[in-house]
N, CA, C and O atoms as a DFTB+ gen file, in Angstrom:
328 C
 N C O
     1  1       0.909      -1.690       0.106
     2  2      -0.182       0.336       0.005
     3  2       0.578       1.145       0.096
     4  3       1.382       1.005       1.018
     5  1       0.743       2.640      -0.981
     6  2       1.099       3.473      -0.736
     7  2       0.964       4.169       0.329
     8  3       2.031       4.511       0.840
     9  1      -0.135       4.558       0.933
    10  2      -0.780       4.990       1.731
    11  2      -0.871       4.199       2.891
    12  3      -0.119       4.753       3.694
    13  1      -1.608       2.755       3.675
    14  2      -2.577       2.661       4.233
    15  2      -1.312       1.804       5.395
    16  3      -1.812       1.007       6.190
    17  1      -0.280       1.931       5.432
    18  2       0.451       0.890       6.669
    19  2       0.208       1.547       8.449
    20  3       0.458       0.951       9.497
    21  1      -0.690       3.782       8.149
    22  2      -0.728       3.367       9.494
    23  2      -2.051       3.234       9.769
    24  3      -2.599       2.953      10.835
    25  1      -2.686       3.554       8.278
    26  2      -4.254       3.298       9.130
    27  2      -4.776       1.220       9.418
    28  3      -5.589       0.825      10.253
    29  1      -4.086       0.445       8.558
    30  2      -3.538      -0.880       9.167
    31  2      -3.358      -1.141      10.636
    32  3      -4.061      -1.812      11.391
    33  1      -1.987      -0.295      10.932
    34  2      -1.833      -0.101      12.414
    35  2      -3.083       0.259      13.343
    36  3      -3.437      -0.418      14.309
    37  1      -3.667       1.380      12.919
    38  2      -4.599       2.164      13.609
    39  2      -5.792       0.987      13.884
    40  3      -6.376       1.058      14.966
    41  1      -6.174      -0.095      12.938
    42  2      -7.067      -1.204      12.849
    43  2      -6.672      -1.757      13.855
    44  3      -7.361      -1.844      14.871
    45  1      -5.197      -2.343      13.714
    46  2      -4.667      -3.129      14.714
    47  2      -4.785      -3.068      16.071
    48  3      -5.382      -3.974      16.652
    49  1      -4.315      -2.150      16.677
    50  2      -4.128      -1.465      17.674
    51  2      -5.625      -1.230      18.206
    52  3      -5.807      -1.653      19.348
    53  1      -6.681      -0.658      17.608
    54  2      -7.867      -0.495      18.283
    55  2      -9.136      -2.312      17.942
    56  3     -10.136      -2.505      18.633
    57  1      -8.870      -2.904      17.260
    58  2      -8.804      -4.462      17.721
    59  2      -8.512      -4.974      18.618
    60  3      -9.176      -5.634      19.418
    61  1      -7.297      -4.678      18.575
    62  2      -6.167      -5.585      20.332
    63  2      -7.067      -4.770      21.259
    64  3      -7.869      -5.470      21.878
    65  1      -7.126      -3.520      21.492
    66  2      -7.823      -2.641      22.537
    67  2      -9.517      -3.035      22.709
    68  3     -10.215      -3.234      23.703
    69  1      -9.691      -3.037      21.802
    70  2     -11.527      -3.318      21.580
    71  2     -11.818      -5.363      22.051
    72  3     -12.913      -5.905      22.205
    73  1     -10.463      -6.007      22.157
    74  2     -10.409      -7.576      22.420
    75  2      -9.996      -7.330      23.747
    76  3     -10.445      -8.325      24.316
    77  1      -9.517      -6.754      24.479
    78  2      -9.296      -6.360      25.844
    79  2     -10.166      -5.683      26.889
    80  3     -10.084      -5.634      28.116
    81  1     -11.157      -5.098      25.878
    82  2     -12.235      -4.469      27.001
    83  2     -13.222      -3.442      25.688
    84  3     -12.870      -2.460      25.034
    85  1     -13.858      -3.814      25.703
    86  2     -15.193      -3.349      24.663
    87  2     -15.664      -1.908      25.183
    88  3     -16.510      -1.463      24.406
    89  1     -15.480      -1.312      25.905
    90  2     -15.383       0.088      25.679
    91  2     -14.103       0.728      24.849
    92  3     -14.009       1.956      24.861
    93  1     -13.249       0.065      24.229
    94  2     -12.176       0.795      23.553
    95  2     -13.302       1.311      22.144
    96  3     -13.073       2.312      21.466
    97  1     -14.513       0.378      21.926
    98  2     -14.825       0.447      20.937
    99  2     -15.230       2.195      20.392
   100  3     -14.813       2.925      19.492
   101  1     -15.947       2.288      21.159
   102  2     -16.600       3.816      21.254
   103  2     -15.572       4.751      21.703
   104  3     -15.994       5.897      21.860
   105  1     -14.533       4.594      21.911
   106  2     -13.740       5.855      22.548
   107  2     -13.019       7.305      21.057
   108  3     -12.940       6.931      19.887
   109  1     -12.793       8.124      21.277
   110  2     -12.770       8.677      20.218
   111  2     -10.850       8.921      19.565
   112  3     -10.188       9.913      19.261
   113  1     -10.608       7.618      19.597
   114  2      -8.857       7.634      19.710
   115  2      -8.383       8.319      18.555
   116  3      -7.565       9.239      18.539
   117  1      -9.175       7.605      17.242
   118  2      -8.661       7.970      16.172
   119  2      -8.660       9.865      15.574
   120  3      -7.910      10.434      14.781
   121  1     -10.058      10.477      16.528
   122  2      -9.871      11.906      16.662
   123  2      -9.011      12.470      17.230
   124  3      -8.595      13.581      16.902
   125  1      -8.541      11.704      18.316
   126  2      -7.431      12.910      18.912
   127  2      -6.285      12.964      18.188
   128  3      -5.676      14.015      17.988
   129  1      -5.801      11.427      17.603
   130  2      -4.614      11.836      16.579
   131  2      -4.551      12.234      15.647
   132  3      -3.485      12.469      15.079
   133  1      -6.336      12.564      14.905
   134  2      -6.507      13.051      13.623
   135  2      -5.619      14.762      14.072
   136  3      -4.627      15.248      13.528
   137  1      -6.442      15.313      15.220
   138  2      -6.723      16.590      15.804
   139  2      -5.149      16.683      16.053
   140  3      -4.793      17.768      15.594
   141  1      -3.970      15.941      16.631
   142  2      -2.677      16.371      17.059
   143  2      -1.782      15.305      15.947
   144  3      -1.002      14.659      16.647
   145  1      -1.627      14.891      14.403
   146  2      -1.046      14.946      13.107
   147  2       0.409      15.118      13.369
   148  3       1.287      14.267      13.229
   149  1       0.552      16.592      13.848
   150  2       2.029      17.056      13.473
   151  2       2.673      16.355      14.535
   152  3       3.781      15.845      14.366
   153  1       1.999      16.287      15.722
   154  2       2.665      15.491      16.373
   155  2       2.835      13.899      16.751
   156  3       3.544      13.156      17.429
   157  1       1.684      13.874      15.838
   158  2       2.058      12.310      15.690
   159  2       3.386      11.591      14.659
   160  3       4.194      10.678      14.828
   161  1       3.056      12.656      13.434
   162  2       3.954      12.305      12.756
   163  2       5.299      12.539      13.276
   164  3       6.173      11.683      13.136
   165  1       5.560      13.876      13.989
   166  2       7.145      14.182      14.516
   167  2       7.377      12.691      15.825
   168  3       8.458      12.105      15.885
   169  1       6.173      12.299      16.749
   170  2       6.206      10.917      17.377
   171  2       7.264       9.641      16.811
   172  3       8.407       9.259      17.061
   173  1       6.282       9.296      16.017
   174  2       6.963       8.296      14.865
   175  2       8.544       8.561      13.976
   176  3       9.387       7.710      13.694
   177  1       8.556      10.036      13.682
   178  2      10.231      10.140      13.329
   179  2      11.050      10.064      14.247
   180  3      12.236       9.811      14.032
   181  1      10.368      10.351      15.889
   182  2      12.042      10.556      16.787
   183  2      11.612       8.521      16.657
   184  3      12.308       8.019      15.774
   185  1      10.860       7.690      17.215
   186  2      10.695       6.468      17.225
   187  2      11.686       5.892      15.877
   188  3      12.635       5.146      16.118
   189  1      11.483       6.157      14.990
   190  2      12.572       5.854      14.130
   191  2      14.208       6.369      13.983
   192  3      15.098       5.830      13.326
   193  1      14.283       7.674      14.879
   194  2      15.269       7.638      14.248
   195  2      16.175       7.192      16.121
   196  3      17.402       7.108      16.186
   197  1      15.327       6.991      17.307
   198  2      15.917       6.493      18.286
   199  2      15.694       4.940      18.137
   200  3      16.039       4.322      19.145
   201  1      15.197       4.170      17.114
   202  2      15.201       3.145      16.975
   203  2      14.373       2.380      17.647
   204  3      14.371       1.242      17.179
   205  1      13.308       2.581      19.001
   206  2      12.867       2.500      19.995
   207  2      10.729       3.041      19.512
   208  3      10.262       3.723      18.600
   209  1      10.221       2.460      20.411
   210  2       8.987       2.630      20.442
   211  2       8.165       3.649      21.485
   212  3       6.993       4.025      21.491
   213  1       9.355       3.940      22.407
   214  2       9.088       4.252      24.301
   215  2       8.358       5.610      22.963
   216  3       7.386       4.995      22.522
   217  1       8.381       6.688      22.385
   218  2       7.779       8.162      22.558
   219  2       6.505       7.831      21.859
   220  3       5.606       8.662      21.731
   221  1       6.443       6.783      21.469
   222  2       4.631       6.666      20.298
   223  2       3.816       5.477      21.556
   224  3       2.591       5.374      21.498
   225  1       4.367       4.895      22.309
   226  2       3.532       4.492      23.306
   227  2       3.143       5.510      24.276
   228  3       1.944       5.506      24.557
   229  1       3.943       6.467      24.910
   230  2       3.269       7.532      25.135
   231  2       2.450       8.365      25.233
   232  3       1.705       8.921      26.039
   233  1       2.928       8.324      23.598
   234  2       1.912       9.116      22.542
   235  2       0.501       8.590      22.589
   236  3      -0.511       9.288      22.654
   237  1       0.564       7.032      22.541
   238  2      -1.045       6.776      22.413
   239  2      -1.525       6.562      23.677
   240  3      -2.695       6.886      23.883
   241  1      -0.828       6.046      24.646
   242  2      -1.158       6.456      25.829
   243  2      -1.991       7.940      26.581
   244  3      -2.904       7.983      27.405
   245  1      -1.404       8.795      26.050
   246  2      -1.688      10.160      26.150
   247  2      -3.035      10.424      25.774
   248  3      -3.867      10.886      26.555
   249  1      -3.344      10.025      24.128
   250  2      -4.533       9.281      23.384
   251  2      -5.090       8.763      23.544
   252  3      -5.976       8.970      22.715
   253  1      -5.520       7.557      24.514
   254  2      -5.944       7.063      25.183
   255  2      -6.477       7.628      26.808
   256  3      -7.381       7.222      27.539
   257  1      -5.802       8.368      26.915
   258  2      -6.083       8.996      28.110
   259  2      -7.115      10.553      28.552
   260  3      -7.706      10.949      29.557
   261  1      -6.865      11.099      27.047
   262  2      -7.483      11.680      26.837
   263  2      -8.870      11.534      26.335
   264  3      -9.802      12.199      26.788
   265  1      -8.979      10.758      25.504
   266  2     -10.565      10.129      24.695
   267  2     -11.330       9.793      26.138
   268  3     -12.483      10.159      26.364
   269  1     -10.528       9.054      27.060
   270  2     -11.281       8.596      28.038
   271  2     -11.838       9.934      28.941
   272  3     -12.954      10.009      29.454
   273  1     -10.997      10.748      28.987
   274  2     -11.801      12.460      29.792
   275  2     -12.865      12.222      28.883
   276  3     -13.979      11.794      29.184
   277  1     -12.545      12.459      28.000
   278  2     -13.568      13.298      26.662
   279  2     -14.858      12.604      26.457
   280  3     -15.604      12.891      25.521
   281  1     -15.243      11.267      27.742
   282  2     -16.850      10.112      27.470
   283  2     -16.952      10.153      29.209
   284  3     -17.801       9.646      29.943
   285  1     -16.125      10.704      29.435
   286  2     -16.156      10.092      31.241
   287  2     -17.229      11.285      31.723
   288  3     -17.200      12.509      31.598
   289  1     -18.167      10.382      32.317
   290  2     -19.271      11.153      33.214
   291  2     -18.891      10.640      34.754
   292  3     -18.764       9.444      35.018
   293  1     -18.740      11.626      35.662
   294  2     -18.562      11.908      36.695
   295  2     -19.838      11.735      37.258
   296  3     -20.873      12.325      36.951
   297  1     -19.576      10.419      38.556
   298  2     -20.640      10.226      39.671
   299  2     -21.187      10.873      40.232
   300  3     -20.417      11.821      40.388
   301  1     -22.667      11.240      41.048
   302  2     -22.372      12.144      41.481
   303  2     -21.597      12.282      42.922
   304  3     -21.276      11.303      43.596
   305  1     -21.343      13.655      43.294
   306  2     -20.576      13.544      44.174
   307  2     -18.875      13.252      44.001
   308  3     -18.059      13.421      44.908
   309  1     -18.607      12.851      42.840
   310  2     -17.374      12.063      42.470
   311  2     -16.406      13.588      41.793
   312  3     -17.059      14.583      41.475
   313  1     -15.084      13.588      41.667
   314  2     -14.183      14.527      41.180
   315  2     -13.503      13.772      40.620
   316  3     -12.903      12.755      40.969
   317  1     -13.656      14.557      39.271
   318  2     -12.538      13.772      38.527
   319  2     -11.019      14.719      38.199
   320  3     -10.789      15.851      37.774
   321  1     -10.356      13.789      38.566
   322  2      -8.579      14.119      38.771
   323  2      -7.770      14.150      37.870
   324  3      -8.159      13.948      36.720
   325  1      -6.520      14.393      38.123
   326  2      -5.366      13.876      36.548
   327  2      -5.337      13.275      36.485
   328  3      -4.675      12.780      35.573
């Protein structure tokens, strides 16, 4: 594919997350990545140069945390923290 590797990677990561917990089927992780596309490509470039995926893992965990925050509804009396 000339321009499909990222899409396939996103599909696999989504499928893996959904298999781990069905909640991930409803999280807007792709929206977070699309909205931060310049950072996404910068992180991928850093990973290529470093020869490891640490920065990408951090980026993806931040995407998951942000997506969870976007859909989280606190229970009555509950405070939402960092």
